[in-house]
C-alpha positions in Angstrom: 128.6 99.1 107.8 128.5 102.8 108.7 132.2 103.1 107.7 131.4 101.5 104.3 128.5 103.9 103.7 130.4 107.0 104.7 133.9 106.2 103.5 135.6 108.7 101.1 135.9 106.1 98.3 133.5 103.4 99.4 130.5 105.9 99.4 131.2 106.6 95.7 131.5 102.8 94.9 128.4 102.1 96.9 126.4 104.6 94.8 127.8 103.2 91.6 126.9 99.7 92.7 123.4 100.8 93.6 122.9 102.3 90.2 124.2 99.2 88.4 122.2 96.8 90.5 119.0 98.9 90.2 119.4 99.1 86.5 119.8 95.3 86.3 116.7 94.7 88.4 114.6 97.1 86.4 115.7 95.5 83.1 114.7 92.1 84.4 111.5 93.3 86.1 108.9 93.6 83.3 105.2 93.3 84.2 103.5 91.6 87.1 100.9 88.8 86.8 97.4 90.2 86.5 93.9 88.8 86.5 90.6 90.2 85.4 88.3 87.5 86.7 85.8 88.7 89.4 86.5 85.6 91.5 90.3 85.8 91.1 90.6 87.3 94.6 88.7 84.4 96.2 90.3 81.2 97.3 89.5 78.2 95.1 87.6 76.7 98.0 84.9 79.4 97.9 81.7 78.1 96.5 81.3 80.9 93.9 84.9 80.3 92.7 84.1 76.6 92.2 81.1 77.6 90.1 83.1 80.0 88.0 85.7 77.3 87.3 83.0 74.7 86.4 81.2 77.3 84.1 84.3 77.3 81.9 83.2 73.8 80.7 79.9 75.2 79.4 79.5 76.7 75.9 79.3 80.3 77.3 82.1 79.7 79.8 84.7 81.1 77.4 82.8 84.3 76.9 82.3 87.6 78.7 79.1 89.3 77.5 78.6 92.9 76.7 75.0 94.0 77.4 73.5 96.8 75.2 70.4 98.4 76.8 68.1 100.5 74.5 65.6 102.9 76.1 63.5 105.9 75.3 63.4 107.6 78.7 60.5 105.4 79.9 58.5 105.7 76.7 57.5 102.7 74.6 60.0 101.8 71.9 58.9 102.7 68.4 58.9 100.6 65.2 62.0 102.5 64.1 63.7 101.7 67.4 62.9 98.0 67.0 64.3 98.0 63.5 67.5 99.6 64.7 67.8 97.1 67.5 67.2 94.2 65.1 69.9 95.5 62.7 72.4 95.9 65.6 71.7 92.4 66.8 72.6 91.0 63.4 75.6 93.3 62.9 77.0 92.7 66.4 76.4 88.9 66.1 74.4 88.9 69.4 74.1 85.5 71.0 70.3 85.6 71.2 67.4 87.8 70.1 66.8 91.1 72.0 64.9 90.7 75.3 62.2 93.3 75.6 61.0 94.6 79.0 57.4 93.7 80.0 56.2 97.2 79.0 58.2 97.2 75.8 60.0 100.3 77.1 63.5 98.8 76.9 65.4 96.2 74.9 68.5 94.2 75.9 71.1 92.7 73.6 73.8 90.3 74.8 76.9 90.3 72.6 79.4 87.5 73.6 83.1 88.5 73.7 86.0 86.0 74.4 86.8 86.0 78.1 90.5 85.7 77.6 91.0 89.0 75.7 93.6 91.5 76.9 92.3 94.7 78.5 93.3 96.8 75.5 91.4 94.6 73.2 88.3 94.6 75.4 88.4 98.4 75.6 88.6 98.6 71.8 85.8 96.0 71.3 83.5 97.7 73.8 84.2 101.1 72.2 83.3 99.8 68.8 80.0 98.4 70.2 79.2 101.7 71.7 79.8 103.5 68.5 77.8 101.0 66.5 74.9 101.1 68.9 74.7 104.9 68.7 75.1 105.1 64.9 72.0 106.0 62.9 69.9 106.1 66.1 66.3 107.3 65.8 65.8 110.6 67.7 65.2 110.0 71.4 66.7 106.5 71.5 69.5 105.8 74.0 72.0 102.9 74.0 74.3 102.0 76.9 76.8 99.2 76.9 77.2 97.4 80.3 77.6 93.9 81.5 80.8 92.1 82.4 82.7 93.3 79.3 81.4 96.8 79.8 82.6 96.9 83.4 85.9 95.5 82.5 86.5 98.0 79.7 85.5 100.9 82.0 87.7 99.8 84.8 90.7 99.3 82.5 90.0 102.7 80.8 89.8 104.5 84.1 93.1 103.1 85.2 94.8 103.9 81.9 97.4 106.4 82.8 96.1 106.6 86.4 99.2 105.2 88.0 101.4 107.6 86.0 99.1 110.4 87.3 99.4 109.0 90.8 103.2 108.9 90.6 103.4 112.4 89.2 101.1 113.9 91.8 102.8 112.0 94.6 106.3 113.2 93.5 105.0 116.8 93.3 103.5 116.6 96.8 106.7 115.1 98.2 108.8 117.7 96.4 106.7 120.6 97.7 106.7 119.4 101.3 110.4 118.7 101.2 111.0 122.3 99.9 108.9 123.7 102.7 110.6 121.5 105.3 114.2 122.2 104.3 113.9 125.7 102.7 116.8 124.7 100.5 116.7 124.8 96.7 118.9 121.7 96.4 118.6 119.5 99.5 115.1 118.2 98.6 116.4 116.7 95.3 118.5 114.1 97.0 115.8 112.3 99.1 113.3 112.7 96.3 115.7 111.0 93.8 116.6 108.2 96.2 112.9 107.5 97.1 111.9 107.7 93.4 114.6 105.2 92.5 113.5 102.9 95.4 109.9 103.0 94.0 111.0 102.0 90.5 113.2 99.2 91.9 110.4 98.0 94.2 108.0 97.8 91.3 110.5 95.6 89.3 111.2 93.3 92.3 107.4 92.9 92.8 107.0 92.0 89.1 109.8 89.4 89.4 108.2 87.9 92.6 104.8 88.0 91.0 105.9 86.0 88.0 107.8 83.5 90.2 104.9 82.9 92.6 101.9 83.4 90.3 100.5 86.0 92.6 98.3 88.5 90.8 99.0 92.2 91.3 96.3 94.6 90.0 96.6 98.3 89.3 95.1 99.3 92.6 97.8 97.2 94.4 100.5 99.0 92.4 99.1 102.3 93.4 99.0 101.4 97.1 102.7 100.2 96.9 103.7 103.5 95.2 102.2 105.5 98.0 103.7 103.2 100.7 107.2 103.5 99.2 107.0 107.3 98.7 105.4 107.9 102.1 107.6 105.6 104.2 110.8 106.2 102.2 110.4 110.0 102.6 109.7 109.6 106.3 112.9 107.6 106.7 114.8 110.3 104.8 113.4 113.1 106.9 114.3 111.4 110.2 117.8 110.5 109.0 118.5 114.0 107.7 117.3 115.5 110.9 119.8 113.4 112.9 122.5 114.2 110.4 121.9 117.9 110.6 122.0 117.6 114.4 125.4 115.9 114.3 126.8 118.4 111.8 126.3 121.1 114.5 128.7 119.1 116.6 131.6 118.2 114.3 133.4 119.5 111.2 133.7 115.9 109.8 130.6 115.2 107.8 131.4 111.5 107.5 131.7 111.2 111.3 128.4 113.1 111.6 126.7 110.6 109.3 128.2 107.7 111.2 126.8 109.1 114.4 123.4 109.8 112.8 123.2 106.2 111.6 124.1 104.8 114.9 121.7 106.9 116.9 118.8 107.1 114.4 119.3 104.1 112.2 118.0 101.7 114.8 114.7 103.5 115.1 114.3 103.6 111.3 115.2 99.9 111.0 112.7 99.0 113.8 110.1 101.0 112.0 110.7 99.2 108.7 110.7 95.8 110.5 107.4 96.7 112.2 105.7 97.7 108.9 107.1 94.8 107.0 106.1 92.1 109.5 102.6 93.7 109.8 102.2 93.5 106.0 103.4 90.0 105.9 100.6 88.9 108.2 98.4 89.3 105.1 100.0 86.1 103.8 97.4 84.4 106.1 94.5 86.2 104.4 92.1 84.1 102.2 91.6 87.0 99.7 94.3 86.9 97.1 94.2 90.7 96.7 95.0 91.1 100.4 97.9 88.6 100.1 99.2 90.5 97.0 99.1 93.9 98.9 100.9 92.3 101.8 103.7 90.8 99.8 104.1 93.7 97.4 103.9 96.2 100.3 106.5 94.3 102.3 108.8 94.3 99.3 108.3 98.0 98.9 109.1 98.8 102.5 112.2 96.7 102.5 113.5 98.4 99.4 112.6 101.9 100.7 114.4 101.2 104.0 117.4 99.8 102.2 117.7 102.8 100.0 117.1 105.1 103.1 119.8 103.5 105.2 122.4 102.7 102.6 122.0 104.8 99.4 120.7 108.0 101.0 123.6 108.3 103.6 126.2 107.7 100.9 124.6 110.3 98.6 124.4 112.9 101.4 128.0 112.4 102.3 129.2 112.6 98.7 127.3 115.9 98.2 128.8 117.5 101.3 127.6 120.0 103.9 126.8 122.6 101.2 123.7 120.6 100.3 121.9 122.4 103.1 122.5 125.9 101.6 121.4 128.5 102.6 121.0 127.1 106.1 124.2 125.2 106.4 124.7 123.6 109.8 128.1 124.4 111.4 129.7 123.3 114.7 128.7 125.7 117.4 125.4 126.7 115.8 122.7 127.0 118.5 120.2 124.1 118.6 116.9 126.0 118.4 114.8 122.9 118.7 115.4 122.7 122.5 113.9 126.2 123.0 111.5 126.4 120.1 107.7 126.0 119.7 107.8 122.2 120.3 109.8 122.7 123.5 107.0 125.0 124.8 104.4 122.5 123.9 106.3 119.7 125.7 106.7 121.8 128.9 103.0 122.8 128.7 102.0 119.2 128.5 104.3 118.3 131.4 102.6 121.0 133.6 99.0 119.7 133.0 99.2 116.0 132.1 95.9 115.0 133.6 93.9 117.7 131.7 95.8 116.8 128.5 95.0 113.1 128.8 91.3 113.8 129.6 90.8 116.2 126.7 92.6 113.9 124.3 90.6 110.9 125.3 87.3 112.8 125.0 88.3 114.1 121.5 89.2 110.6 120.3 86.0 109.2 121.8 83.8 111.8 120.0 85.5 111.2 116.7 85.1 107.4 117.2 81.3 107.8 117.5 81.0 108.2 113.7 81.7 104.4 113.4 78.1 103.7 114.2 77.1 105.0 110.8 79.4 102.6 109.0 78.0 100.2 106.4 80.2 97.5 104.9 80.1 96.4 101.2 80.0 98.2 97.9 78.1 96.7 95.0 79.6 96.5 91.5 77.8 99.8 90.5 79.2 101.6 93.6 82.9 100.9 93.0 83.6 103.9 90.7 84.4 107.4 91.9 84.1 108.6 88.3 81.3 108.5 85.8 81.1 105.1 84.0 78.6 104.1 81.3 78.6 100.5 82.5 77.4 101.7 85.9 74.7 104.0 84.5 73.6 101.1 82.2 73.2 98.6 85.0 71.3 101.1 87.1 69.0 101.7 84.1 68.6 98.0 83.7 67.2 97.7 87.2 64.5 100.2 86.4 63.2 98.3 83.3 63.6 94.7 84.3 62.8 92.7 87.5 65.3 93.4 90.3 67.3 90.2 90.0 66.8 89.5 86.3 69.9 91.5 85.3 72.1 89.4 87.5 70.8 85.8 87.8 72.2 83.3 90.2 73.9 80.3 88.7 73.3 76.9 90.3 75.4 74.0 88.9 74.4 70.4 89.4 74.5 66.9 87.8 72.0 66.3 85.0 70.3 63.5 86.9 69.6 65.8 89.8 68.5 68.9 87.8 64.7 68.3 88.3 65.1 67.8 92.1 67.3 70.9 92.5 64.9 72.9 90.3 62.0 72.0 92.6 64.0 72.8 95.7 65.0 76.2 94.3 61.4 77.0 93.2 60.2 76.6 96.8 63.0 78.7 98.3 61.9 82.1 99.8 63.3 85.0 97.8 63.2 83.3 94.4 61.3 85.0 91.7 61.8 82.6 88.8 63.8 79.5 87.7 64.8 78.5 84.2 67.1 75.8 82.8 70.4 76.9 81.6 73.2 75.4 79.6 74.5 71.8 80.0 77.7 70.1 79.0 78.5 66.5 80.1 78.3 66.1 83.9 77.5 69.8 84.5 74.0 71.4 84.2 73.3 75.1 85.0 70.1 76.4 86.5 69.5 80.1 86.3 67.7 81.7 89.2 66.2 85.2 89.3 65.9 86.7 92.8 63.2 89.0 94.1 65.8 91.2 95.6 68.2 93.6 93.8 71.8 92.5 93.6 74.2 93.4 96.5 71.4 93.9 99.0 71.0 92.2 102.4 67.9 90.5 101.0 69.9 89.1 98.0 72.6 87.7 100.4 69.9 86.1 102.5 68.5 84.4 99.4 71.9 83.1 98.5 72.3 81.6 101.9 68.9 80.1 101.8 69.6 78.5 98.4 72.8 77.0 99.6 71.0 75.6 102.6 68.4 74.0 100.4 70.4 72.6 97.5 73.7 72.0 99.3 72.8 68.5 100.5 72.3 67.5 96.9 75.9 68.5 96.0 74.7 71.5 93.9 76.8 74.7 94.0 75.5 78.2 94.1 77.4 81.0 92.3 77.1 84.1 90.2 77.9 87.7 90.8 75.8 88.1 93.9 77.2 84.9 95.4 80.7 86.1 94.6 80.1 89.4 96.4 78.7 87.5 99.4 81.7 85.2 99.5 84.1 88.1 99.2 82.3 90.0 102.0 82.5 86.9 104.3 86.2 86.3 103.4 87.0 89.9 104.2 85.3 89.7 107.6 87.3 86.4 108.3 90.5 88.1 107.3 89.7 91.1 109.6 89.2 88.7 112.6 92.4 86.8 111.9 94.8 89.6 110.7 94.0 92.3 113.3 95.2 90.3 116.3 98.3 89.2 114.4 99.2 92.8 113.5 98.7 93.9 117.1 100.9 91.0 118.3 103.7 91.7 115.9 103.7 95.4 116.8 103.7 94.7 120.5 106.6 92.2 120.2 108.7 94.7 118.2 108.0 97.4 120.8 108.9 95.2 123.7 112.2 94.2 122.1 113.0 97.7 121.0 112.3 99.1 124.5 114.5 96.5 126.2 111.8 94.4 127.8 109.4 97.2 128.8 105.7 96.1 129.0 103.8 99.2 130.1 105.1 101.4 127.4 104.4 99.1 124.5 100.8 98.4 125.8 100.1 102.1 126.1 101.5 102.9 122.7 99.4 100.1 121.2 96.2 101.4 122.9 96.9 105.0 121.6 97.4 103.7 118.1 94.2 101.6 118.2 92.3 104.6 119.6 93.6 106.7 116.8 92.4 104.2 114.2 88.8 104.2 115.6 88.8 108.0 115.8 90.1 108.2 112.2 87.5 105.6 111.0 84.7 107.4 112.8 85.7 110.8 111.3 86.1 109.3 107.9 82.7 107.5 107.9 81.1 110.9 108.8 82.9 112.5 105.9 81.9 109.7 103.5 78.3 109.5 104.5 77.4 113.1 105.1 79.7 115.0 102.8 80.9 112.8 100.0 77.7 110.7 99.8 79.5 107.3 99.6 77.1 104.5 100.2 79.4 102.3 102.3 82.9 101.2 103.1 84.3 98.6 100.7 84.8 95.2 102.3 88.6 95.3 102.3 88.9 98.9 103.6 88.7 98.3 107.4 91.5 95.7 107.4 93.9 97.6 105.0 93.2 101.0 106.7 93.8 99.4 110.2 97.0 97.7 109.0 98.5 100.8 107.4 97.5 103.1 110.2 98.7 100.8 113.0 101.9 99.8 111.4 102.8 103.3 110.1 101.3 105.2 113.1 103.4 103.3 115.6 106.4 104.4 113.7 106.1 107.9 115.0 105.8 106.6 118.6 108.9 104.5 117.9 110.8 107.6 116.8 109.6 109.6 119.8 109.9 106.9 122.5 113.4 105.7 121.4 114.6 109.3 121.6 112.9 109.7 125.0 114.6 106.6 126.3 117.9 107.9 125.1 117.4 111.2 126.8 116.0 109.5 130.0 119.2 107.6 130.5 120.9 111.0 130.9 118.3 113.1 132.7 115.4 111.0 133.9 112.0 110.1 132.3 110.2 113.4 132.7 113.1 115.5 131.3 113.7 112.8 128.7 110.2 113.0 127.2 110.1 116.8 127.1 113.5 116.9 125.4 112.4 114.2 122.9 109.2 116.1 122.0 111.2 119.3 121.6 113.9 117.8 119.3 111.7 115.4 117.3 108.5 117.4 117.2 109.3 119.3 114.0 110.6 116.4 111.9 108.0 113.9 113.0 105.2 116.3 112.4 106.6 117.1 108.9 106.9 113.3 108.3 103.3 112.8 109.4 101.9 115.6 107.3 103.8 114.3 104.3 102.6 110.8 104.8 99.0 111.9 105.2 99.3 114.0 102.0 100.8 111.1 100.1 98.0 108.7 101.1 95.4 111.4 100.2 96.9 111.2 96.7 95.2 107.8 96.4 92.1 109.9 95.6 93.3 110.5 92.1 92.7 106.8 91.3 89.2 106.0 90.0 88.0 103.5 92.7 86.2 104.5 95.9 88.0 101.8 97.8 91.4 103.5 97.3 89.9 106.9 98.2 88.5 105.5 101.4 91.8 103.9 102.4 93.6 107.2 101.6 91.3 109.3 103.6 91.2 107.0 106.7 94.9 106.6 106.8 95.5 110.3 106.1 93.2 111.5 108.9 94.7 108.9 111.3 98.3 109.9 110.6 97.4 113.6 111.2 95.6 112.7 114.5 98.6 110.6 115.5 101.2 113.2 114.8 99.3 116.3 115.9 97.4 114.9 118.9 98.5 111.5 120.1 102.3 111.7 119.6 102.4 115.4 120.4 100.4 115.6 123.6 98.7 112.3 124.7 101.8 110.1 124.8 104.0 112.7 126.5 101.3 113.3 129.1 101.0 109.6 129.8 104.8 109.4 130.2 104.9 112.3 132.6 102.1 110.8 134.7 103.7 107.4 135.0 107.3 108.6 135.1 109.7 105.6 135.6 106.7 103.2 135.7 106.3 103.9 132.0 109.4 101.7 131.4 108.3 98.8 133.7 109.7 96.2 134.1 112.9 97.2 132.2 115.9 98.5 134.2 115.0 102.1 133.4 111.9 101.7 135.5 114.0 101.4 138.7 115.6 104.2 140.6 119.0 105.2 139.2 120.8 104.0 142.3 119.4 100.4 141.9 119.7 100.0 138.2 122.7 98.4 136.6 124.0 100.0 133.4 123.6 96.7 131.6 119.9 96.6 132.6 118.9 99.7 130.7 
């Protein structure tokens, strides 16, 4: 394969084939399957999802209401205000008369919109409602559009152009860091072009798979995949180019240099890609569809990025020639400054004081991890946005003028014959403020329940559990927004408990295979990566709570942040330890690890800084969830590359010496180890 990638003619043919194949995939790709239903992420077996499906049989089941709230800053509404509201109700074809608050300081209109409208149509309809509500307003009257349609319109509007912005900022960040790393006016263009092409192809493959499987891919998933492809793809490029540059100092033949670079570094890159891909695929066992979509889409992105990095990039570098590195063109005989540079000094310093280094590193990671105690899990619907949204402001205003649970009633579905029995059971359930009959259609009757507690609070979740315990034996189902949030929260916790051990197991197996049967090394590397995750999570929670003022971590954040950080973080340990093993075969473990740190320190640190910066770019998207994932992974990658991989792992290797490789052949004295054992 290396001969095909580096051949004089085959490299050109390979590039041409890659261009043609990529063009065909992009042409066929199109758009992925999407869904705007709030329960779309839940499995069909979830109780709230069953309720949502049954509600489609009711007269209002095909609508998604926009709620228009009219207020006068706490003052009673005037006659002119009420006339304006009545006129709007008629013009907007509201489904019912306006509902006034007990003090007559607010009025609420519900305007039904078809539930199956495209996002662009919803945005247009909601914008027209907002314009109409504000037209000819009496002085001092305020109108806000919220509700399901308002939220959907605001989310869709906030993502309009957001992914283009994400791609643009990501590409600029990668370009800037590549320029700084290579100090060449042209070299950075090649990896950036290859990774950019990989991202486009990955998006098209994901769209094809999405349509074939029916898996829904939302804009946030697309943004995460873009970051994964750019981050991992550029890391692979940095590591391959570093090996290629190293080999160019040993031979005049650039094709031979690339073959050696692929043979020596390609295995680590492939192992890294396999680790991340398998870790992402564990999400196939998640119950939340969003998690499954991220797992499948992310795995596709990593496979495409690795393929481009190990096939297209080497061919492009060989075709462009040695001059691509201008003005710092590597030549045979050039001194290898990495073995005597700053990272060599760091490596030897760690080797002289390994106990102190381990102790200080553990203390620092422990202190940072302490921030986890402040973590709270679960964002309500109004807490999702990082940017200002009228629907959020409107819902918060609703809670000030109407009873806490009135703005988001619980829906209980039952059979008509059992409606009276279920209503009485509900009425005597703690936490219930009021009960009223809802719609009915054939075998389905709805009962609307107003809770004492505000939505998305622990008290509201307790009330949902109590309702399910009371009415469950009758066959009634409890749903609605609060129930959906509770089911999503519990599903996320279940996924966390199932996926985390699987990810750790996958990574451990890959490391054992990669390190030729060693057990101690993989276990220690796993422990350092897990410690890094908790330190990053603790530091991030402190930042979210005390600096940014975020109310909580979203339910999916711990799992996705753990998966990305463990899978991507172990990459750098793979790159370091595989090089250390290679050097240890020649000069022993202690010398091997110091040499490995010296020669890989610069490139791995550059890769880590780049990956952290790319994940931080998720902050340009409008949802707090993505910002939280980006910050946790970014901090974790920086800790991993600047502390754990730089000093902690080398110090552990020095302390354990040959025992680090136990029970592989490299753990035995050279005189007793067979060549085939190591």
